[in-house]
N, C-alpha and C positions, 0 to 999 in steps of 0.2 A: 355417826353417819350424817346427822343433820349439820354438824360443824363442817364436815368434809364437803358437803353439797354447797354450803354457804361460801366456803373458800373458793370452790370451783367457779361459782357465779361471780364473785368479786374479781377473780383472775380473768375470767372471760370479759367482764366489763372493762377492766384495765387494758386488755389487749386492744380494745377499740378506742377507749377514751384517752389513754396515754398518748398514742400517736396523734389523735385528732387535736388534743390540746397543744402538743408541741408544734404541729403544723400551723395551728391558728396563731400562735405567738410569733411565728416567723414568716407568715404569709406575705406575699407581695401585695401591696395595697391597691395597685392599679395594673394596667397593662404593662408588661415587662418583656425585655429581650434577654434577660438573664437565663443562664443554663440552656442555651439554644432554644429559647422560647419565642423566637420570632414568628412562628406560625400562629401564635395566640390571637393576633388581630384578625387573621383570616377565619379562624375557628369561631371566634366570638361573633364576628359580623354575620357569618353564615348561620350560626345557631340562633342568634337573636332575631334575625329577619327571616328565618326559615328558608335560607338559600342552600347552595351546594358548595362546600369548600374544596380545597385541593384534593387530588386523588389520595385515597380511594373513596372519597366522599363521606366516610365516617357517619353513616345515617344514625346509628345507635347513639353516638356521642352528640350529634346535632339535636336530636329530639329530646334527649335527657337534658342537654344544656339549655334548650329553650324553656323547658319546664322549671328547672332549678333557678333560672335567672329571673323568673317573674316576680318573686317577692322583692320589695324595695328595701334591700338591706345592703348598705355600703355601695360603692361604685359598681357598675355593671361588670367591669373586669374583675373586681374583687369577688363577685359571686361565682364567676367561672373558676377563679383560683381556688375558692373554697370548695367547689365541686371536685376538683382534683384531690384536695385534702380529704374530703369525705370518702371518696371511693378508695383512696390509698389506705386509709384507716380500715375500711371494710375489707380490703385484701389482707391486711394484717390479722383481722379477726378470723377470717376463714383459714389462714395458716394456723392460728391457735386451734381452731376446731379440728383440723386434720391431725395435728400432733397430739391433741388431747384424746382423740378417738383411738389413735395408734398406741399411745403409751398409758393412758388413764391418769397421767400426772400433770396437774395444772402448772407446776414449775417449768417442766420441759416445754410445754405449749407456750407459756408466756415468754420464755427466753427466745423461742423461735419467732414469735410475733414481733417482739421488740427488736431483735437483731435485724429482721427485715425492715421494719418501719424506720429505724433510726440510721440505717445505712446512708451515708451522704448522697450517693447517686439516687437512691429511692427518694430521699427527703427532697432533693432538688426538684424532682418532677412532681412532688406533692404540693408545692407552694406556687406553682405557675399554671397558666392555662395551657394544657397539653392533653393529649389523648391517653397518656400512659397510666394515669391513675385508674381510669376506667378499664383500660386494657389489663392491668395487673389484677384488678378486682375480678374480672372474668377468669383469668388464669387460675387464681386461687379458688374461686367458686367451682370451676370445672374439675380441679383436682379433688376438692372435697366431695363433689357429686360422684366422681369416679370411684373414690375409696368407699363411699357409702354403698354404691351398687355392688362393689366387690365383696363387701361384707354381708350382702344378702338383701339390701333394700332395692329390689329390682323395679319397684313401683316408681322409682325416680327416672326411669328410662326416657319418658317423654320430656321431663324437665331438662335432662341432659341435652337432648336434641335442640330444644328451644334455646337453651343457654348458649350452645355452641353457635347457632345461627346468629344470635344477637352479638356474640363475641366477635364474629367475623365483621359485623357492622361497626365494631369499635376499633379493631386493628386486625388486618389480614394475617399477621405473623402468628396468630393463635394456631394456625395450621401446624406449626412446628411442635405444638404440644400433643399432636395426635399419637405419636408412638406410646407415650406413657398413658394416655387416656384409653387407647385401644387395649393395652395390656390390662388396665384396671377393670374394664367392663366386659371384655370378651368372654371369660368363663361363665358369666352370669346371664348374658343377654342373648343366648343362642336362639331363643324363641321370642325375643322382644325387639328385634330390629325394626319391625314395622312401627312401633311406638317411637323409637329413636328417629326414624326417617320422617314420620309425621311431625314430630316436634321440630326437627331441623327445618323442614319445609315452612312451618309456621314462623320460626325465628328468622329465616331468610327473607320473609316478606318485608322485613324492615328496609330492604334495598329498593322496594317499590317507591319509597320516598323520593329517590333521586330523580327518576323521570317525571314523577308527579309535580315536583317543585322546580323543575328546570325553568329558568327564566322568571321565576316568581319572586324570589328574594332579592336582596341587594346585590348578591354575586352568584354566578353560576360558572363553575369550571367545566369546560368541555361541553359536550352535547349529549347528556345522559338520556334525553328523550328519543334518541335513535338507538337501534340495536348495536351498531358499531361504536357509537359514542359512549353508550352505557358500558360496554365491555372495556373500552379504552380507559374510562375513568376508574372503574372498579379495579382493574388490573394494574393501574398506575403506569400506563404505557409511556407517559412522558418522562418517567424516571428509570426506565429499563436499562439505560446506558450505565447507570450507577451499579447495577447488580454484578457482583463478582468481577469487578473491573479494577480493583485496587492494584496499582503497580507492585511488582514483586519486591522492589527495593523499600516499599513502605510497610511490608508485612511484619518485619521485625519490630519497628516502633509500635505497630498496632498490638502485637503480642505483649510487648512491655506495658502498654496502656491497659490491656486486659488484666494483666497481673496486678497492676496498680489498683484497679477497681476491686479486685478480689481482696487486696490487702486492706481496703477500707473497712472490712469486717472486724479487723483488730485481732490480736493474738488469742484472746479468750474464745471468740466465735470460731476462728479458724481451727483451734484445737478441738472444740466441740464438733465442728464439721468433720474433721478427720476421724474422730471417734464414731460419729454417726455413719460415715461411709464404711468404716470397719465393721460396725454392727450389722449394717445392711448386707455387706459381703458375706457375713456368716449366716444370717437368718432370713434375708429377703433379697437374694442375689438377682432374681429376675426383675424385681422392682428397680433395683439399682441400675441394672443394665439398660432398661428402657428409659429411665429418667436420664441416664447419661446420654442416650441417643438424642432425646429431645434437647437437652442442654447443648450437645454438640451441634445440632442443627442451628440453634440460635447463635452460637459462637461463630460458626462458619459464615452465617448470613451477615452478622455484624462486622466480622473481620474483613469480608470481601466487599462490603457496600462502600462505595467511594464518595462519602460525604463526611463533613466535619462532625456531624452529630450522630454518626452510626452507633456510638456507644450505647444509645438508649435501647437498641435492639437486644442488648445483653440483659435487660431488666428481668425477664421471666426466669433467667438462670438463678437469680437471687431468691425467687420464690421457692424453687427446688432446693437451693442451698440452705435456706432458712429452715425448711423441714428437716434437712439433714442435721442442722445444728440442734434442733429440738430432740431428735433421736439420740444424738450424742450426749446431750445434757442428761437425758433419762438414763442412759447406760452408765455414765460416769458417776452420777449421784448415787446409783445403786451400789457401787463398790466402796463408797466412803463410809467409814464406821458410823454407826447410828449416833453416838454422842456428838459427832462433829457435823452431822448432816444439815441441821438447821442453820448452823453458821455458814456452811458452804452455800446453801440456798440463798440466804439473805445477802451474803457477801457478793455472790454472782449478780444478783439483781441490782445491788448497789453499784457495782462496777459498770453495768450496762447503763444505768441512769447517769452516772458521771460521764461515760463515753458519749451518751446522747446530748448531755448539756454542752460539752465541748464542741460536738458536731453542730449543734444548733446555732451556736455563736458564729461558726464559720459559714454555715449555709444560709443563715437568715437573710431575707430580703425586706425586712421591715423598714419602711421609709424609702425604698428604691423607687426612683421617679424618672429614670432616663428616657424611657419611651414616651411618657406623658409630657415631659419637657420638650421632646422632639416635635410632637404634633402641634403643641401650643406655639412653639417658635415658628414653625413653617407656616401655619395658618395666619399668624400675626403679620408675617412678611408678605403673604400672597396678595397681589392686587385683586380688585373685584373682577369676577368672571374669568379668572386665569385658568389656563391649562397647566397642570403640574406634571412634569416628566419625572418619574422615579426610576432608579437603577438598582435598587436592592429590595429583596422581599420584605425585610423588616420595616423599611420605610413605607412601602406600598400598603402592607397589611395594617400598619398602625394608622395611617391616614384613612383607610377604609373604615376602621373602627371609629375614629373620631367623627367622620362625616356621616356614616350610615347608622351608627348606634347612638352616638352622643348628639347627633344632629348639628354638627358644627360645620360652618362654611358650605352650605349646599350650593352656593354659586360656583364653587371650584370644581374643575374636572380633573380627575386623577388618571394618568395614563402610565402604565408600567411598560417601559420600553422592552423589558425582557420577554414580555408576553405578546408583543406585537407580531411575533413570527407565527402565532397560532391563529388560524382562521376563526375559530370559535370566539376568541377574545376580541378580535376586530369586529366581528358580527355583533357581539354583545355591546361593545362600545357604540357602534353606529345605531343600534336599537335604542340605547339610553340617551345618546346625544346625536340626533340626526343632523344637526348643524355642523358637527365636528369634521373638519377636513383632516383625513388621516392618510397622507402619502406614505408609501412604504418606507421612505427614507426620512421620516419625521425627525428622528434623533439626530441624523447627520445634518439635516437642514438647520436645526437649532444650533449645532456646533459651528456651522458656517455663518451664523448670525443672519439668516434670511428672515425678513419681516413676515409675520403671520397676521391674519385678520383678527386676532385676539391676543391678549397678553400670554406669552408662552414662557414658562419658567422651568428650571431644572433644580432639583434638590441636590445641593452640594454639601458634603461633609467637610468641615474645616479640620485643620491639624490639631487644634486643641480639643480635648475630650468634651463630649456633650455639647458641642456647638455646631450649628448648621446654618446654611445661608442659601437663599434662592438667587440664582442668576436669571434675570428676566429680560425679555424683549417687550418693552412696554408699549411702544408706538405701533398701533395697528396700521395696516396698509389701507389706502383709500379705494 
């Protein structure tokens, strides 16, 4: 018994340490645009200066990011990248806990955790600044809490409510997890919904951060200090046109892409997933159905969302799939003759480690410096007191990070031409730079080469990779 408990503890530790070590060895060293990570500059700037980032405001992420970024360890962007790694490894650990509690077998739980953690899509989001590491941490935590409550630990009802409220502050699509969570807790909490509600209310207080910090940090998206502005920010109003608006002709390529992400799991994991689904169909059919409903919600949302990075909305599906892999591993190992069982266990773990090693080489961002090179190049070319017009989110957000977080070129004014159509952005610019003349057709006037009372420059990407140039009107008018 003592040996078994020791093995369980070591496996539990490896479920967390293994992914964390792998992520640490492949972590982006600085701000990066890799793996659709362009939002990183916006998130870091908002969190580091306690501002408000793009919708939905992500208050849970912002406050945790501010706290984790305080220790002086590596570059500031590296600290936020490391935060993604920490929470993604935490998600893997909770997957381990779910499967271990369901099967009692450390091997099945470790296979589930590592299959999830070393999946290239998951790994790519664990080594950049994004909200998905924290999002998946809450997804796995909520599933663990739900299963604990279903097995009789009803005292966790309040914590479930708090965790769900905080999870909404990390990413609103945690709502699609509700079908499986409600299935898990419904039979046990018929007289404890007050505790769930109180916990949820406490967790949702995290959103009070948005109006309280409106206009206080380096950036504030929208007007969260007004009721209408708060609702618009939290609901992602400016992005609603992307919802379920994918043209029909692009649906087939999206479905093929989804199949491609599933194939990243590899033949071994897909085989185990099939075995896990078959086991659940025989012995836990209701759980399988409700998990499939949640997974289907995520898939439909991701498939219909008309942006290039919508694939990241598939990520919670792989939390559910990894649990299925663990159940399948437990089922299959049980039918292997005892003399060959140890060989099968260690051989399977060895295959996962080799798979992870190959994936790590492919996914690694060690040494990646494109975004850092960009801001250094642009700021080196910018004349004193220049106004820089930007036309892409990744350019704008990276320059925000360099200026407001790294304190580079405070004399430069950054104007995102894509945001000039929003009254809140123009108001914010005028508050920060009252001297700035902002005609509605500023970008057009620059294109027509009209002289401005200050150096006015536009960030132009050159044909060669990783090169940029400023086109400037240097001579001010008298």
